[in-house]
All heavy atoms as a GROMACS GRO file, in nm:
protein
  471
    1MET      N    1  -4.993  -1.162  -1.419
    1MET     CA    2  -5.026  -1.047  -1.334
    1MET      C    3  -4.897  -0.983  -1.285
    1MET      O    4  -4.807  -1.050  -1.237
    1MET     CB    5  -5.110  -1.094  -1.216
    1MET     CG    6  -5.149  -0.983  -1.123
    1MET     SD    7  -5.262  -1.048  -0.998
    1MET     CE    8  -5.263  -0.913  -0.889
    2THR      N    9  -4.887  -0.852  -1.296
    2THR     CA   10  -4.768  -0.778  -1.254
    2THR      C   11  -4.782  -0.734  -1.111
    2THR      O   12  -4.886  -0.684  -1.071
    2THR     CB   13  -4.746  -0.655  -1.344
    2THR    OG1   14  -4.739  -0.697  -1.479
    2THR    CG2   15  -4.619  -0.583  -1.306
    3ASN      N   16  -4.676  -0.752  -1.035
    3ASN     CA   17  -4.676  -0.709  -0.896
    3ASN      C   18  -4.613  -0.570  -0.890
    3ASN      O   19  -4.492  -0.555  -0.886
    3ASN     CB   20  -4.598  -0.809  -0.810
    3ASN     CG   21  -4.608  -0.777  -0.663
    3ASN    OD1   22  -4.643  -0.667  -0.623
    3ASN    ND2   23  -4.576  -0.875  -0.582
    4TYR      N   24  -4.695  -0.466  -0.889
    4TYR     CA   25  -4.645  -0.329  -0.894
    4TYR      C   26  -4.570  -0.290  -0.767
    4TYR      O   27  -4.475  -0.214  -0.772
    4TYR     CB   28  -4.759  -0.231  -0.920
    4TYR     CG   29  -4.815  -0.244  -1.059
    4TYR    CD1   30  -4.937  -0.305  -1.083
    4TYR    CD2   31  -4.743  -0.198  -1.169
    4TYR    CE1   32  -4.988  -0.319  -1.210
    4TYR    CE2   33  -4.792  -0.211  -1.297
    4TYR     CZ   34  -4.914  -0.272  -1.318
    4TYR     OH   35  -4.963  -0.285  -1.444
    5LYS      N   36  -4.611  -0.343  -0.654
    5LYS     CA   37  -4.543  -0.309  -0.528
    5LYS      C   38  -4.398  -0.355  -0.533
    5LYS      O   39  -4.309  -0.283  -0.492
    5LYS     CB   40  -4.616  -0.372  -0.410
    5LYS     CG   41  -4.750  -0.307  -0.382
    5LYS     CD   42  -4.816  -0.368  -0.261
    5LYS     CE   43  -4.951  -0.301  -0.238
    5LYS     NZ   44  -5.019  -0.356  -0.122
    6THR      N   45  -4.372  -0.474  -0.585
    6THR     CA   46  -4.235  -0.524  -0.597
    6THR      C   47  -4.155  -0.437  -0.692
    6THR      O   48  -4.042  -0.399  -0.663
    6THR     CB   49  -4.234  -0.670  -0.645
    6THR    OG1   50  -4.308  -0.748  -0.553
    6THR    CG2   51  -4.092  -0.722  -0.655
    7ALA      N   52  -4.213  -0.400  -0.806
    7ALA     CA   53  -4.144  -0.315  -0.903
    7ALA      C   54  -4.111  -0.180  -0.841
    7ALA      O   55  -4.002  -0.127  -0.859
    7ALA     CB   56  -4.228  -0.298  -1.027
    8ASP      N   57  -4.206  -0.123  -0.766
    8ASP     CA   58  -4.182   0.006  -0.701
    8ASP      C   59  -4.068  -0.005  -0.600
    8ASP      O   60  -3.983   0.083  -0.591
    8ASP     CB   61  -4.308   0.057  -0.632
    8ASP     CG   62  -4.416   0.099  -0.730
    8ASP    OD1   63  -4.383   0.119  -0.849
    8ASP    OD2   64  -4.531   0.110  -0.687
    9LEU      N   65  -4.063  -0.112  -0.525
    9LEU     CA   66  -3.957  -0.132  -0.426
    9LEU      C   67  -3.821  -0.144  -0.495
    9LEU      O   68  -3.722  -0.088  -0.449
    9LEU     CB   69  -3.984  -0.255  -0.340
    9LEU     CG   70  -4.098  -0.244  -0.240
    9LEU    CD1   71  -4.121  -0.378  -0.171
    9LEU    CD2   72  -4.071  -0.136  -0.138
   10ASP      N   73  -3.816  -0.217  -0.606
   10ASP     CA   74  -3.691  -0.233  -0.680
   10ASP      C   75  -3.639  -0.098  -0.727
   10ASP      O   76  -3.521  -0.068  -0.718
   10ASP     CB   77  -3.709  -0.327  -0.798
   10ASP     CG   78  -3.732  -0.471  -0.755
   10ASP    OD1   79  -3.703  -0.501  -0.637
   10ASP    OD2   80  -3.779  -0.550  -0.838
   11LEU      N   81  -3.728  -0.012  -0.780
   11LEU     CA   82  -3.686   0.120  -0.827
   11LEU      C   83  -3.637   0.205  -0.711
   11LEU      O   84  -3.541   0.279  -0.725
   11LEU     CB   85  -3.801   0.190  -0.899
   11LEU     CG   86  -3.839   0.131  -1.035
   11LEU    CD1   87  -3.961   0.203  -1.090
   11LEU    CD2   88  -3.723   0.142  -1.132
   12LYS      N   89  -3.702   0.195  -0.596
   12LYS     CA   90  -3.657   0.271  -0.480
   12LYS      C   91  -3.518   0.227  -0.437
   12LYS      O   92  -3.435   0.309  -0.400
   12LYS     CB   93  -3.756   0.256  -0.364
   12LYS     CG   94  -3.885   0.332  -0.386
   12LYS     CD   95  -3.981   0.311  -0.271
   12LYS     CE   96  -4.114   0.378  -0.298
   12LYS     NZ   97  -4.211   0.350  -0.195
   13CYS      N   98  -3.490   0.098  -0.445
   13CYS     CA   99  -3.356   0.047  -0.409
   13CYS      C  100  -3.252   0.098  -0.507
   13CYS      O  101  -3.142   0.135  -0.469
   13CYS     CB  102  -3.355  -0.105  -0.406
   13CYS     SG  103  -3.445  -0.174  -0.267
   14ILE      N  104  -3.284   0.100  -0.634
   14ILE     CA  105  -3.190   0.145  -0.736
   14ILE      C  106  -3.158   0.293  -0.715
   14ILE      O  107  -3.045   0.336  -0.732
   14ILE     CB  108  -3.248   0.123  -0.877
   14ILE    CG1  109  -3.254  -0.027  -0.906
   14ILE    CG2  110  -3.166   0.194  -0.983
   14ILE    CD1  111  -3.331  -0.063  -1.031
   15ARG      N  112  -3.254   0.372  -0.676
   15ARG     CA  113  -3.236   0.516  -0.659
   15ARG      C  114  -3.196   0.553  -0.517
   15ARG      O  115  -3.180   0.671  -0.487
   15ARG     CB  116  -3.366   0.587  -0.696
   15ARG     CG  117  -3.401   0.571  -0.841
   15ARG     CD  118  -3.531   0.638  -0.873
   15ARG     NE  119  -3.566   0.615  -1.012
   15ARG     CZ  120  -3.689   0.614  -1.058
   15ARG    NH1  121  -3.789   0.638  -0.978
   15ARG    NH2  122  -3.712   0.591  -1.185
   16SER      N  123  -3.179   0.458  -0.431
   16SER     CA  124  -3.151   0.484  -0.291
   16SER      C  125  -3.017   0.553  -0.272
   16SER      O  126  -2.919   0.525  -0.341
   16SER     CB  127  -3.151   0.351  -0.214
   16SER     OG  128  -3.104   0.371  -0.083
   17ASP      N  129  -3.010   0.643  -0.174
   17ASP     CA  130  -2.885   0.709  -0.139
   17ASP      C  131  -2.788   0.612  -0.072
   17ASP      O  132  -2.670   0.643  -0.056
   17ASP     CB  133  -2.911   0.827  -0.046
   17ASP     CG  134  -2.982   0.941  -0.117
   17ASP    OD1  135  -2.971   0.949  -0.240
   17ASP    OD2  136  -3.047   1.022  -0.048
   18GLU      N  137  -2.837   0.496  -0.031
   18GLU     CA  138  -2.752   0.399   0.037
   18GLU      C  139  -2.659   0.325  -0.060
   18GLU      O  140  -2.567   0.260  -0.017
   18GLU     CB  141  -2.839   0.299   0.113
   18GLU     CG  142  -2.916   0.363   0.227
   18GLU     CD  143  -3.008   0.264   0.296
   18GLU    OE1  144  -3.007   0.145   0.260
   18GLU    OE2  145  -3.082   0.308   0.385
   19ILE      N  146  -2.685   0.333  -0.190
   19ILE     CA  147  -2.599   0.268  -0.288
   19ILE      C  148  -2.480   0.359  -0.313
   19ILE      O  149  -2.494   0.470  -0.364
   19ILE     CB  150  -2.674   0.239  -0.420
   19ILE    CG1  151  -2.790   0.143  -0.392
   19ILE    CG2  152  -2.580   0.183  -0.524
   19ILE    CD1  153  -2.880   0.119  -0.510
   20LEU      N  154  -2.363   0.314  -0.274
   20LEU     CA  155  -2.243   0.396  -0.283
   20LEU      C  156  -2.170   0.373  -0.414
   20LEU      O  157  -2.178   0.266  -0.473
   20LEU     CB  158  -2.149   0.361  -0.167
   20LEU     CG  159  -2.208   0.383  -0.028
   20LEU    CD1  160  -2.112   0.333   0.079
   20LEU    CD2  161  -2.241   0.529  -0.006
   21PRO      N  162  -2.093   0.472  -0.460
   21PRO     CA  163  -2.013   0.452  -0.582
   21PRO      C  164  -1.905   0.347  -0.558
   21PRO      O  165  -1.860   0.327  -0.445
   21PRO     CB  166  -1.950   0.589  -0.608
   21PRO     CG  167  -1.987   0.677  -0.497
   21PRO     CD  168  -2.080   0.605  -0.406
   22LYS      N  169  -1.865   0.283  -0.664
   22LYS     CA  170  -1.761   0.180  -0.657
   22LYS      C  171  -1.628   0.246  -0.622
   22LYS      O  172  -1.596   0.354  -0.670
   22LYS     CB  173  -1.749   0.110  -0.791
   22LYS     CG  174  -1.651  -0.006  -0.791
   22LYS     CD  175  -1.625  -0.060  -0.929
   22LYS     CE  176  -1.750  -0.108  -0.996
   22LYS     NZ  177  -1.724  -0.176  -1.124
   23THR      N  178  -1.549   0.182  -0.535
   23THR     CA  179  -1.415   0.230  -0.501
   23THR      C  180  -1.314   0.129  -0.553
   23THR      O  181  -1.328   0.009  -0.531
   23THR     CB  182  -1.398   0.244  -0.348
   23THR    OG1  183  -1.497   0.336  -0.300
   23THR    CG2  184  -1.260   0.292  -0.312
   24ILE      N  185  -1.212   0.179  -0.623
   24ILE     CA  186  -1.110   0.093  -0.680
   24ILE      C  187  -0.975   0.164  -0.666
   24ILE      O  188  -0.968   0.286  -0.681
   24ILE     CB  189  -1.142   0.059  -0.827
   24ILE    CG1  190  -1.049  -0.045  -0.883
   24ILE    CG2  191  -1.144   0.182  -0.913
   24ILE    CD1  192  -1.095  -0.104  -1.015
   25SER      N  193  -0.870   0.091  -0.635
   25SER     CA  194  -0.739   0.153  -0.616
   25SER      C  195  -0.677   0.188  -0.752
   25SER      O  196  -0.706   0.124  -0.853
   25SER     CB  197  -0.646   0.060  -0.540
   25SER     OG  198  -0.608  -0.049  -0.622
   26SER      N  199  -0.593   0.289  -0.752
   26SER     CA  200  -0.525   0.328  -0.875
   26SER      C  201  -0.434   0.216  -0.923
   26SER      O  202  -0.416   0.196  -1.044
   26SER     CB  203  -0.447   0.457  -0.856
   26SER     OG  204  -0.349   0.441  -0.755
   27GLU      N  205  -0.378   0.139  -0.830
   27GLU     CA  206  -0.293   0.027  -0.868
   27GLU      C  207  -0.371  -0.079  -0.944
   27GLU      O  208  -0.322  -0.138  -1.039
   27GLU     CB  209  -0.227  -0.036  -0.744
   27GLU     CG  210  -0.123   0.052  -0.678
   27GLU     CD  211  -0.184   0.151  -0.579
   27GLU    OE1  212  -0.306   0.141  -0.548
   27GLU    OE2  213  -0.112   0.242  -0.535
   28THR      N  214  -0.495  -0.101  -0.904
   28THR     CA  215  -0.580  -0.196  -0.974
   28THR      C  216  -0.614  -0.145  -1.114
   28THR      O  217  -0.614  -0.222  -1.210
   28THR     CB  218  -0.710  -0.223  -0.894
   28THR    OG1  219  -0.675  -0.274  -0.765
   28THR    CG2  220  -0.799  -0.322  -0.964
   29LEU      N  221  -0.642  -0.017  -1.125
   29LEU     CA  222  -0.674   0.042  -1.254
   29LEU      C  223  -0.554   0.044  -1.348
   29LEU      O  224  -0.564   0.004  -1.464
   29LEU     CB  225  -0.720   0.187  -1.237
   29LEU     CG  226  -0.868   0.213  -1.219
   29LEU    CD1  227  -0.891   0.361  -1.198
   29LEU    CD2  228  -0.949   0.162  -1.333
   30LEU      N  229  -0.442   0.092  -1.300
   30LEU     CA  230  -0.327   0.117  -1.385
   30LEU      C  231  -0.226   0.002  -1.389
   30LEU      O  232  -0.143  -0.003  -1.479
   30LEU     CB  233  -0.255   0.245  -1.341
   30LEU     CG  234  -0.340   0.372  -1.350
   30LEU    CD1  235  -0.271   0.486  -1.278
   30LEU    CD2  236  -0.368   0.407  -1.493
   31GLY      N  237  -0.233  -0.087  -1.292
   31GLY     CA  238  -0.134  -0.195  -1.285
   31GLY      C  239   0.005  -0.136  -1.264
   31GLY      O  240   0.022  -0.045  -1.185
   32ARG      N  241   0.101  -0.186  -1.339
   32ARG     CA  242   0.238  -0.133  -1.328
   32ARG      C  243   0.260  -0.010  -1.414
   32ARG      O  244   0.363   0.054  -1.407
   32ARG     CB  245   0.338  -0.241  -1.368
   32ARG     CG  246   0.338  -0.358  -1.274
   32ARG     CD  247   0.442  -0.458  -1.314
   32ARG     NE  248   0.442  -0.569  -1.221
   32ARG     CZ  249   0.544  -0.646  -1.202
   32ARG    NH1  250   0.654  -0.631  -1.272
   32ARG    NH2  251   0.536  -0.744  -1.115
   33GLY      N  252   0.163   0.022  -1.496
   33GLY     CA  253   0.175   0.138  -1.585
   33GLY      C  254   0.152   0.268  -1.513
   33GLY      O  255   0.104   0.272  -1.399
   34LYS      N  256   0.186   0.376  -1.578
   34LYS     CA  257   0.168   0.510  -1.522
   34LYS      C  258   0.052   0.584  -1.588
   34LYS      O  259   0.018   0.693  -1.547
   34LYS     CB  260   0.296   0.593  -1.542
   34LYS     CG  261   0.416   0.538  -1.472
   34LYS     CD  262   0.417   0.582  -1.329
   34LYS     CE  263   0.548   0.538  -1.263
   34LYS     NZ  264   0.553   0.573  -1.125
   35GLN      N  265  -0.008   0.522  -1.691
   35GLN     CA  266  -0.119   0.589  -1.758
   35GLN      C  267  -0.213   0.489  -1.822
   35GLN      O  268  -0.178   0.374  -1.844
   35GLN     CB  269  -0.068   0.685  -1.866
   35GLN     CG  270  -0.004   0.616  -1.984
   35GLN     CD  271   0.038   0.715  -2.091
   35GLN    OE1  272   0.007   0.833  -2.085
   35GLN    NE2  273   0.109   0.667  -2.191
   36MET      N  274  -0.334   0.536  -1.849
   36MET     CA  275  -0.432   0.457  -1.922
   36MET      C  276  -0.524   0.554  -1.995
   36MET      O  277  -0.529   0.672  -1.963
   36MET     CB  278  -0.512   0.366  -1.829
   36MET     CG  279  -0.609   0.438  -1.739
   36MET     SD  280  -0.702   0.331  -1.627
   36MET     CE  281  -0.770   0.212  -1.737
   37PHE      N  282  -0.591   0.503  -2.096
   37PHE     CA  283  -0.686   0.584  -2.172
   37PHE      C  284  -0.826   0.532  -2.146
   37PHE      O  285  -0.848   0.411  -2.142
   37PHE     CB  286  -0.652   0.581  -2.321
   37PHE     CG  287  -0.520   0.646  -2.350
   37PHE    CD1  288  -0.405   0.571  -2.360
   37PHE    CD2  289  -0.511   0.784  -2.364
   37PHE    CE1  290  -0.282   0.631  -2.385
   37PHE    CE2  291  -0.389   0.845  -2.388
   37PHE     CZ  292  -0.274   0.768  -2.399
   38ILE      N  293  -0.918   0.625  -2.129
   38ILE     CA  294  -1.057   0.593  -2.099
   38ILE      C  295  -1.143   0.659  -2.207
   38ILE      O  296  -1.127   0.778  -2.234
   38ILE     CB  297  -1.098   0.648  -1.960
   38ILE    CG1  298  -1.006   0.588  -1.852
   38ILE    CG2  299  -1.244   0.619  -1.932
   38ILE    CD1  300  -1.018   0.658  -1.719
   39THR      N  301  -1.232   0.582  -2.269
   39THR     CA  302  -1.324   0.640  -2.365
   39THR      C  303  -1.458   0.662  -2.298
   39THR      O  304  -1.505   0.579  -2.219
   39THR     CB  305  -1.341   0.550  -2.490
   39THR    OG1  306  -1.388   0.423  -2.449
   39THR    CG2  307  -1.210   0.537  -2.565
   40HIS      N  308  -1.517   0.778  -2.328
   40HIS     CA  309  -1.647   0.813  -2.270
   40HIS      C  310  -1.720   0.904  -2.368
   40HIS      O  311  -1.666   1.009  -2.407
   40HIS     CB  312  -1.629   0.884  -2.135
   40HIS     CG  313  -1.757   0.938  -2.080
   40HIS    ND1  314  -1.856   0.855  -2.030
   40HIS    CD2  315  -1.804   1.064  -2.068
   40HIS    CE1  316  -1.957   0.931  -1.990
   40HIS    NE2  317  -1.927   1.057  -2.013
   41ASP      N  318  -1.837   0.863  -2.408
   41ASP     CA  319  -1.924   0.945  -2.492
   41ASP      C  320  -1.852   0.992  -2.619
   41ASP      O  321  -1.862   1.107  -2.660
   41ASP     CB  322  -1.976   1.064  -2.411
   41ASP     CG  323  -2.096   1.131  -2.475
   41ASP    OD1  324  -2.168   1.063  -2.552
   41ASP    OD2  325  -2.118   1.250  -2.451
   42GLY      N  326  -1.772   0.902  -2.677
   42GLY     CA  327  -1.704   0.933  -2.802
   42GLY      C  328  -1.574   1.011  -2.786
   42GLY      O  329  -1.512   1.048  -2.885
   43HIS      N  330  -1.532   1.036  -2.664
   43HIS     CA  331  -1.408   1.110  -2.638
   43HIS      C  332  -1.310   1.020  -2.564
   43HIS      O  333  -1.350   0.929  -2.492
   43HIS     CB  334  -1.435   1.235  -2.554
   43HIS     CG  335  -1.528   1.331  -2.619
   43HIS    ND1  336  -1.488   1.418  -2.718
   43HIS    CD2  337  -1.660   1.354  -2.602
   43HIS    CE1  338  -1.590   1.490  -2.757
   43HIS    NE2  339  -1.698   1.453  -2.688
   44THR      N  340  -1.182   1.047  -2.583
   44THR     CA  341  -1.078   0.970  -2.515
   44THR      C  342  -1.010   1.058  -2.411
   44THR      O  343  -0.974   1.173  -2.439
   44THR     CB  344  -0.972   0.920  -2.615
   44THR    OG1  345  -1.038   0.837  -2.712
   44THR    CG2  346  -0.865   0.838  -2.546
   45TYR      N  347  -0.996   1.005  -2.290
   45TYR     CA  348  -0.933   1.076  -2.179
   45TYR      C  349  -0.810   0.997  -2.136
   45TYR      O  350  -0.808   0.874  -2.145
   45TYR     CB  351  -1.029   1.088  -2.061
   45TYR     CG  352  -1.152   1.169  -2.093
   45TYR    CD1  353  -1.261   1.111  -2.158
   45TYR    CD2  354  -1.159   1.303  -2.060
   45TYR    CE1  355  -1.374   1.185  -2.188
   45TYR    CE2  356  -1.272   1.378  -2.090
   45TYR     CZ  357  -1.379   1.318  -2.153
   45TYR     OH  358  -1.491   1.392  -2.183
   46GLN      N  359  -0.711   1.068  -2.084
   46GLN     CA  360  -0.591   1.004  -2.032
   46GLN      C  361  -0.589   1.019  -1.881
   46GLN      O  362  -0.602   1.130  -1.828
   46GLN     CB  363  -0.466   1.071  -2.090
   46GLN     CG  364  -0.337   1.011  -2.038
   46GLN     CD  365  -0.215   1.094  -2.077
   46GLN    OE1  366  -0.220   1.216  -2.081
   46GLN    NE2  367  -0.108   1.026  -2.109
   47LEU      N  368  -0.575   0.908  -1.812
   47LEU     CA  369  -0.556   0.908  -1.667
   47LEU      C  370  -0.411   0.871  -1.643
   47LEU      O  371  -0.364   0.768  -1.691
   47LEU     CB  372  -0.648   0.805  -1.600
   47LEU     CG  373  -0.634   0.792  -1.448
   47LEU    CD1  374  -0.679   0.921  -1.379
   47LEU    CD2  375  -0.712   0.673  -1.397
   48ARG      N  376  -0.338   0.958  -1.573
   48ARG     CA  377  -0.196   0.930  -1.552
   48ARG      C  378  -0.153   0.970  -1.412
   48ARG      O  379  -0.217   1.052  -1.346
   48ARG     CB  380  -0.110   1.002  -1.655
   48ARG     CG  381  -0.112   1.151  -1.646
   48ARG     CD  382  -0.027   1.214  -1.757
   48ARG     NE  383  -0.041   1.358  -1.757
   48ARG     CZ  384   0.036   1.442  -1.689
   48ARG    NH1  385   0.136   1.395  -1.616
   48ARG    NH2  386   0.017   1.572  -1.695
   49ILE      N  387  -0.042   0.910  -1.369
   49ILE     CA  388   0.019   0.943  -1.241
   49ILE      C  389   0.134   1.041  -1.270
   49ILE      O  390   0.219   1.016  -1.355
   49ILE     CB  391   0.074   0.817  -1.172
   49ILE    CG1  392  -0.039   0.718  -1.146
   49ILE    CG2  393   0.144   0.854  -1.042
   49ILE    CD1  394   0.006   0.586  -1.088
   50THR      N  395   0.136   1.153  -1.199
   50THR     CA  396   0.240   1.253  -1.218
   50THR      C  397   0.367   1.212  -1.145
   50THR      O  398   0.368   1.115  -1.068
   50THR     CB  399   0.195   1.390  -1.164
   50THR    OG1  400   0.184   1.382  -1.022
   50THR    CG2  401   0.064   1.434  -1.225
   51LYS      N  402   0.472   1.288  -1.166
   51LYS     CA  403   0.600   1.264  -1.097
   51LYS      C  404   0.585   1.276  -0.946
   51LYS      O  405   0.658   1.213  -0.870
   51LYS     CB  406   0.707   1.362  -1.146
   51LYS     CG  407   0.749   1.339  -1.288
   51LYS     CD  408   0.850   1.444  -1.332
   51LYS     CE  409   0.883   1.427  -1.479
   51LYS     NZ  410   0.976   1.531  -1.526
   52LEU      N  411   0.488   1.357  -0.902
   52LEU     CA  412   0.464   1.376  -0.759
   52LEU      C  413   0.365   1.273  -0.703
   52LEU      O  414   0.328   1.281  -0.586
   52LEU     CB  415   0.414   1.517  -0.732
   52LEU     CG  416   0.511   1.630  -0.766
   52LEU    CD1  417   0.445   1.766  -0.744
   52LEU    CD2  418   0.637   1.618  -0.684
   53GLY      N  419   0.320   1.179  -0.787
   53GLY     CA  420   0.230   1.073  -0.741
   53GLY      C  421   0.083   1.110  -0.739
   53GLY      O  422   0.003   1.041  -0.678
   54LYS      N  423   0.047   1.220  -0.804
   54LYS     CA  424  -0.094   1.260  -0.811
   54LYS      C  425  -0.158   1.203  -0.937
   54LYS      O  426  -0.089   1.172  -1.034
   54LYS     CB  427  -0.103   1.412  -0.814
   54LYS     CG  428  -0.023   1.478  -0.704
   54LYS     CD  429  -0.106   1.569  -0.627
   54LYS     CE  430  -0.016   1.630  -0.520
   54LYS     NZ  431  -0.090   1.677  -0.410
   55LEU      N  432  -0.289   1.192  -0.935
   55LEU     CA  433  -0.363   1.146  -1.052
   55LEU      C  434  -0.418   1.265  -1.129
   55LEU      O  435  -0.472   1.357  -1.071
   55LEU     CB  436  -0.480   1.056  -1.012
   55LEU     CG  437  -0.448   0.915  -0.965
   55LEU    CD1  438  -0.575   0.847  -0.918
   55LEU    CD2  439  -0.384   0.836  -1.075
   56ILE      N  440  -0.406   1.259  -1.261
   56ILE     CA  441  -0.458   1.365  -1.348
   56ILE      C  442  -0.538   1.298  -1.460
   56ILE      O  443  -0.489   1.204  -1.523
   56ILE     CB  444  -0.347   1.451  -1.407
   56ILE    CG1  445  -0.274   1.523  -1.296
   56ILE    CG2  446  -0.402   1.548  -1.510
   56ILE    CD1  447  -0.195   1.644  -1.336
   57LEU      N  448  -0.658   1.349  -1.483
   57LEU     CA  449  -0.743   1.304  -1.593
   57LEU      C  450  -0.753   1.420  -1.690
   57LEU      O  451  -0.799   1.528  -1.656
   57LEU     CB  452  -0.882   1.264  -1.542
   57LEU     CG  453  -0.980   1.215  -1.645
   57LEU    CD1  454  -0.933   1.082  -1.706
   57LEU    CD2  455  -1.118   1.199  -1.585
   58THR      N  456  -0.708   1.398  -1.815
   58THR     CA  457  -0.712   1.502  -1.917
   58THR      C  458  -0.782   1.450  -2.041
   58THR      O  459  -0.781   1.331  -2.068
   58THR     CB  460  -0.571   1.551  -1.955
   58THR    OG1  461  -0.492   1.440  -1.993
   58THR    CG2  462  -0.504   1.622  -1.839
   59LYS      N  463  -0.837   1.544  -2.116
   59LYS     CA  464  -0.907   1.510  -2.240
   59LYS      C  465  -0.811   1.516  -2.355
   59LYS      O  466  -0.721   1.594  -2.360
   59LYS     CB  467  -1.022   1.607  -2.263
   59LYS     CG  468  -1.114   1.568  -2.375
   59LYS     CD  469  -1.235   1.656  -2.375
   59LYS     CE  470  -1.328   1.616  -2.487
   59LYS     NZ  471  -1.444   1.701  -2.491
   0.00000   0.00000   0.00000
């Protein structure tokens, strides 16, 4: 027997506005490096730190 009330509650929790996006430091992502490549949907992106210390994501 399936408990539909429990399933409905689980879906509400998954879609809840209270679930925040993950936060991660650039140092954790990049380590000692100044750039990394990220693949998404068949495309490669470059995340890098500029000379002024800003982050830039380019395709």
